Structure formats: C-alpha cells, structure tokens
C-alpha positions as CSV (number, residue, x, y, z in Angstrom):
1,M,17.2,21.8,0.5
2,E,14.1,23.4,-0.9
3,I,14.6,21.9,-4.4
4,A,15.0,18.4,-2.8
5,I,11.7,18.9,-0.9
6,V,9.7,20.0,-3.9
7,I,11.2,16.8,-5.8
8,V,10.1,14.5,-3.0
9,C,6.8,16.0,-2.7
10,F,6.2,16.0,-6.4
11,S,7.2,12.4,-6.5
12,A,4.8,11.6,-3.8
13,I,1.9,13.2,-5.5
14,I,2.7,11.3,-8.8
15,M,2.9,8.0,-7.0
16,E,0.0,8.4,-4.7
17,M,-2.1,9.4,-7.8
18,I,-1.1,6.2,-9.4
19,D,-1.2,4.1,-6.3
20,A,-4.8,5.2,-5.4
21,G,-5.6,4.9,-9.2
22,L,-4.2,1.3,-9.7
23,G,-4.0,0.1,-6.1
24,M,-0.4,-0.4,-6.1
25,G,2.9,1.5,-6.6
26,Y,3.5,4.2,-3.9
27,G,5.7,2.4,-1.4
28,T,6.9,-0.2,-4.2
29,V,8.4,2.6,-6.3
30,L,9.4,5.2,-3.8
31,S,11.1,2.8,-1.5
32,P,13.9,1.9,-3.8
33,L,13.8,5.4,-5.5
34,L,14.4,7.2,-2.2
35,I,17.1,4.5,-1.1
36,A,18.7,5.2,-4.4
37,F,18.9,8.9,-3.6
38,G,20.9,8.0,-0.4
39,Y,18.3,7.9,2.2
40,N,18.6,5.2,5.0
41,P,16.1,2.5,4.6
42,L,15.1,2.8,8.4
43,V,14.0,6.5,7.6
44,V,12.5,5.7,4.3
45,V,10.3,3.0,5.4
46,P,8.3,4.6,8.3
47,S,8.1,7.9,6.3
48,L,6.5,5.9,3.5
49,L,4.2,4.1,5.9
50,F,2.8,7.2,7.5
51,S,2.5,9.2,4.5
52,Q,0.7,6.4,2.5
53,A,-1.7,6.1,5.5
54,I,-2.6,9.8,5.0
55,G,-3.1,9.2,1.2
56,G,-4.9,5.9,1.8
57,F,-7.6,7.4,4.1
58,T,-8.0,10.4,1.8
59,A,-8.4,8.3,-1.3
60,S,-10.8,5.9,0.2
61,L,-13.3,8.9,0.7
62,F,-13.1,9.7,-2.9
63,H,-13.2,6.2,-4.0
64,H,-16.5,5.9,-2.1
65,K,-17.6,9.2,-3.4
66,F,-16.9,8.4,-7.0
67,R,-18.7,4.9,-6.4
68,N,-15.7,2.9,-7.4
69,V,-16.2,1.0,-4.1
70,D,-19.0,0.7,-1.5
71,F,-18.1,0.6,2.2
72,K,-21.5,1.9,3.6
73,P,-23.3,-0.5,6.0
74,K,-26.6,-1.8,4.7
75,S,-28.5,-0.2,7.5
76,T,-27.4,2.5,10.3
77,N,-30.7,2.2,12.2
78,P,-29.9,1.3,15.8
79,K,-33.2,-0.5,16.2
80,K,-32.8,-2.6,13.0
81,I,-29.2,-3.3,13.9
82,A,-30.3,-4.3,17.6
83,K,-33.1,-6.7,16.2
84,S,-30.8,-8.3,13.7
85,L,-28.1,-9.0,16.5
86,K,-30.8,-10.4,18.7
87,E,-32.4,-12.8,16.0
88,R,-29.4,-13.7,13.9
89,G,-26.3,-13.4,16.2
90,F,-23.2,-11.3,15.5
91,V,-21.6,-13.5,12.7
92,E,-24.8,-13.8,10.7
93,S,-25.6,-9.9,11.3
94,F,-22.1,-9.0,10.0
95,K,-22.6,-11.2,7.0
96,I,-25.8,-9.6,5.7
97,G,-25.3,-6.2,7.1
98,F,-22.0,-5.1,5.3
99,T,-21.1,-4.9,1.7
100,K,-18.8,-7.4,0.1
101,D,-16.2,-4.5,-0.3
102,F,-16.2,-3.8,3.2
103,K,-15.7,-7.5,4.2
104,I,-12.8,-8.0,1.8
105,M,-11.2,-4.7,3.2
106,L,-11.7,-6.0,6.8
107,S,-10.3,-9.5,6.2
108,I,-7.2,-8.0,4.8
109,T,-6.8,-5.4,7.4
110,V,-7.2,-7.5,10.7
111,L,-4.4,-10.1,10.1
112,G,-2.4,-7.6,8.1
113,I,-1.8,-5.2,11.0
114,L,-0.1,-8.4,12.9
115,A,2.0,-9.2,9.8
116,T,3.2,-5.7,9.4
117,I,4.3,-5.4,13.0
118,V,6.3,-8.7,12.4
119,G,7.8,-7.1,9.4
120,A,8.8,-3.9,11.1
121,S,10.4,-5.8,13.9
122,V,12.6,-7.9,11.4
123,A,13.5,-4.8,9.5
124,V,15.1,-3.0,12.4
125,K,17.3,-6.0,13.3
126,I,18.8,-6.9,10.0
127,P,21.7,-5.2,8.2
128,K,21.1,-2.2,6.0
129,S,22.5,-3.8,3.1
130,A,20.1,-7.1,3.4
131,L,17.2,-4.7,3.7
132,T,18.1,-2.8,0.6
133,A,18.7,-6.2,-1.2
134,Y,15.2,-7.6,0.0
135,I,13.5,-4.4,-1.4
136,G,15.2,-4.5,-4.7
137,I,14.7,-8.1,-5.3
138,L,11.1,-7.7,-4.2
139,V,10.3,-4.7,-6.5
140,L,12.0,-6.5,-9.5
141,L,10.0,-9.5,-9.1
142,I,6.8,-7.6,-8.6
143,G,7.5,-5.7,-11.7
144,L,8.0,-9.0,-13.6
145,L,4.7,-10.5,-12.4
146,I,2.6,-7.5,-13.4
147,L,4.3,-7.6,-16.9
148,W,3.7,-11.4,-17.1
149,G,0.1,-11.0,-16.2
150,K,-0.2,-14.5,-14.8
151,T,-3.4,-15.3,-12.8
152,F,-3.9,-17.9,-10.0
153,M,-7.4,-19.1,-8.6
154,F,-7.6,-18.9,-4.8
155,S,-10.3,-18.9,-2.1
156,W,-11.0,-16.5,0.8
157,K,-8.5,-18.3,3.0
158,K,-6.0,-17.8,0.5
159,M,-7.0,-14.2,0.2
160,M,-6.2,-13.7,3.9
161,G,-2.8,-15.6,3.4
162,V,-1.9,-13.1,0.6
163,G,-2.9,-10.3,2.9
164,L,-0.5,-11.6,5.5
165,L,2.3,-11.8,3.0
166,A,1.8,-8.4,1.5
167,S,1.6,-6.7,5.0
168,F,4.7,-8.5,5.9
169,N,6.4,-7.0,2.9
170,K,4.9,-3.6,3.7
171,G,6.2,-3.6,7.2
172,I,9.7,-4.8,6.2
173,S,10.2,-2.6,3.0
174,G,7.5,0.1,2.8
175,G,6.0,-1.5,-0.3
176,G,4.8,-4.7,-2.1
177,F,1.3,-4.6,-0.5
178,G,-0.7,-3.1,-3.3
179,P,0.4,-5.3,-6.2
180,V,-0.3,-8.5,-4.2
181,T,-3.6,-7.6,-2.7
182,T,-5.2,-5.7,-5.7
183,G,-4.0,-8.5,-8.2
184,S,-5.5,-11.3,-5.9
185,Q,-8.9,-9.7,-5.6
186,V,-9.0,-9.5,-9.5
187,V,-8.0,-13.0,-9.8
188,I,-10.9,-14.3,-7.6
189,G,-13.4,-12.3,-9.7
190,N,-13.8,-9.1,-7.7
191,E,-14.5,-6.0,-9.9
192,Y,-11.2,-4.2,-10.7
193,K,-12.2,-0.7,-9.5
194,S,-13.6,-2.3,-6.3
195,S,-10.4,-4.1,-5.7
196,I,-8.5,-0.9,-5.9
197,G,-10.8,0.7,-3.4
198,C,-10.6,-2.1,-0.8
199,T,-6.7,-2.1,-1.1
200,T,-6.5,1.6,-0.6
201,L,-8.5,1.6,2.7
202,S,-7.1,-1.7,4.2
203,E,-3.6,-0.4,3.5
204,A,-4.2,2.7,5.7
205,P,-4.6,1.1,9.3
206,I,-1.7,-1.4,8.3
207,C,0.5,1.5,7.5
208,I,-0.3,3.1,10.9
209,A,0.4,0.0,12.7
210,G,3.7,-0.4,10.9
211,F,4.8,3.3,11.5
212,I,4.0,3.0,15.3
213,S,6.0,-0.1,15.4
214,Y,9.1,1.6,13.9
215,L,8.7,4.3,16.3
216,L,8.5,2.1,19.3
217,L,11.4,-0.2,18.0
218,K,13.8,2.3,16.5
219,G,12.5,5.9,16.6
220,L,12.8,8.2,13.6
221,T,15.9,10.4,13.2
222,S,14.3,13.0,10.9
223,Y,10.8,13.9,10.1
224,N,11.7,16.1,7.0
225,L,11.0,13.2,4.6
226,L,7.8,12.2,6.2
227,A,6.4,15.7,6.0
228,A,7.3,16.1,2.4
229,L,5.7,12.5,1.4
230,S,2.6,13.2,3.5
231,I,1.8,16.5,1.9
232,G,2.4,14.8,-1.5
233,A,0.2,11.8,-0.7
234,A,-2.7,13.8,0.6
235,L,-2.6,16.0,-2.7
236,G,-2.4,13.1,-5.1
237,A,-5.0,10.9,-3.4
238,P,-8.2,12.5,-4.9
239,L,-6.5,12.5,-8.4
240,G,-5.9,8.8,-8.2
241,A,-9.7,8.0,-7.1
242,L,-10.6,10.1,-10.2
243,L,-8.0,8.1,-12.4
244,T,-9.6,4.9,-11.2
245,K,-13.1,6.2,-12.5
246,K,-11.9,7.8,-15.9
247,M,-8.8,6.1,-17.1
248,N,-7.7,3.0,-19.0
249,M,-6.2,0.8,-16.2
250,Q,-4.3,-1.8,-18.4
251,K,-2.0,0.8,-20.0
252,L,-1.1,2.3,-16.6
253,R,-0.5,-1.1,-14.9
254,Y,1.9,-2.1,-17.9
255,A,3.8,1.4,-17.2
256,L,3.9,0.6,-13.6
257,G,5.4,-2.9,-14.2
258,V,8.3,-1.4,-16.2
259,I,8.9,1.1,-13.7
260,M,9.1,-1.2,-10.9
261,F,11.3,-3.7,-12.7
262,L,13.8,-0.9,-13.6
263,L,13.9,0.3,-10.1
264,G,14.3,-3.0,-8.6
265,A,17.2,-3.7,-11.0
266,Y,18.9,-0.4,-10.4
267,T,18.7,-0.9,-6.6
268,I,20.3,-4.4,-6.8
269,I,23.1,-3.0,-9.1
270,A,23.5,0.1,-7.0
271,L,24.1,-2.1,-3.9
272,V,26.5,-4.4,-5.7
273,F,28.5,-1.7,-7.3
274,G,28.1,1.0,-4.5
275,L,26.4,3.6,-6.6
276,K,24.4,6.3,-5.1
277,W,22.7,9.5,-6.0
278,K,22.5,12.3,-3.4
279,L,19.4,14.1,-2.5
280,S,19.0,15.2,1.1
281,I,16.4,17.1,3.0
C-alpha cells in the first residue's frame, strides 16, 4: 500500500511538472495510466480533477511570478476603476482594464465550467467500458495531433468553442483539456509561455466544477487516490512553471506526444483483450 502511494504521488509530481511546463499532459496521461493500473474511471476522473485544481492554482502563482504570463489588472485603484466604469461602462472598462492573458483565461473558463458539468453528467451515466474506450481513443488521437504538428487558423469565437470541447473532455475523462486549449492559443498567435499560463489557470476552476459535479451525481468511494495525487500535483507545480521559463519546449512536447499515443493505444488494447495491471491504495 505504501509503495503504491509513493508511485502514484511521484507520477503526479512528474506529470504536473510537465503539465504546468507545457500546458498539457496531467489528466491526459494519468487517466489512462491509472485505469491501466486497475482503478475505476469514476474514481480516477474526480481524483484527477481535484488534484489538478490544486496543481493549477499553485502553478499559476509561479507562472505569474516567473513572468511567463501576466494576470495583474492594469489598475487596482478604486477611484480610477469607478471613474472608468462611469465614463466607459463595464464592457469597455473590462477591455482596457485587464491584460490579454486574463481575458483569454476568462473566455475559456466561463463556458468551460458549463461544459465540464455536462461532461461529468454524461460520464456517470455511461458504461465503464465505453468511458474507458473514449479515454483511450481521445488520448491516442491527441498524441497523433501533437506529433503531427498541424495548425489551424481560428478566431476568438472559435477559441471559446475549443474551450467548450476541451472542458467537456475534461469532465468526461479527466484529460484532454490542455492539448486543445494550449495548442489553439499558439495557433492564433499567442506567445507560447503565455498560452501555457492561461491554460493552467483556466483549468483550475473548471476542474473544481467537474469535481463538485461528480460528488453530487455519484459521490466518491475512496479518497486515497485523490490525496496521493493532490500532494504530488502541489509539489510538481512550481517545477513546471520553472520548466516553462528555462527549458526547450519543442523536445518535451514531442516526448509528450509519444507518451500519449502509447498510453492511448495500450488503454484500447487492454480494454479489448482484458489486460490489467494491479496497483491499489
């Protein structure tokens, strides 16, 4: 039992470091990996959602500290804010009062919370085998897309659509959010480090919404996995923000694509042939 806890916690540290550093990978990799170890998807997904919220909030603080991203309002003076609201109205004041990073993060988060709740609602009603197959196929396809490196041009409206799809994936499988949202921001011209920071912060409240949905709809039979993952995510988050600042992103992104493809393929093969590793805590 102690060895299993250490393995899960260490895996969470590594994957949160990669996720916070690349803007993708935590739930997308750990979801099929933990299912391959024999965990029920309905325990895996809410545990991943909660732990990634912990890692996301923590990593966002360090991303801002290391200047990978800027979420700070242009003014915190109450008098200036009140004057701007009076003269320009709420919409215009919001547009000029917050950074591009903050606005991207908020546009993803608001609609994303709704999509995550829908995803969680679907996940608790479909068979375990169908949920496992969806996770495996999703991860495999994302791995192929990352390795392919294909880019598409899209607008702010399409960005919100991508946020909806990514959040639905997050709610139903515990993963698939980061690769879609981070890659989409890069495609429309946002700076790569900024894209990672925006994805990391927007993912945190979306994960909380998904986790609460699971608790209300299905409950959680065990908190051991959640605790081990949360500790690991909190420890790995600062390292990920530092990774964004220091490391070569392209090499790590290629490695992540390979890992996701292999895990997706294994998840599908294991489902078809009934293969299962055992790792219980």
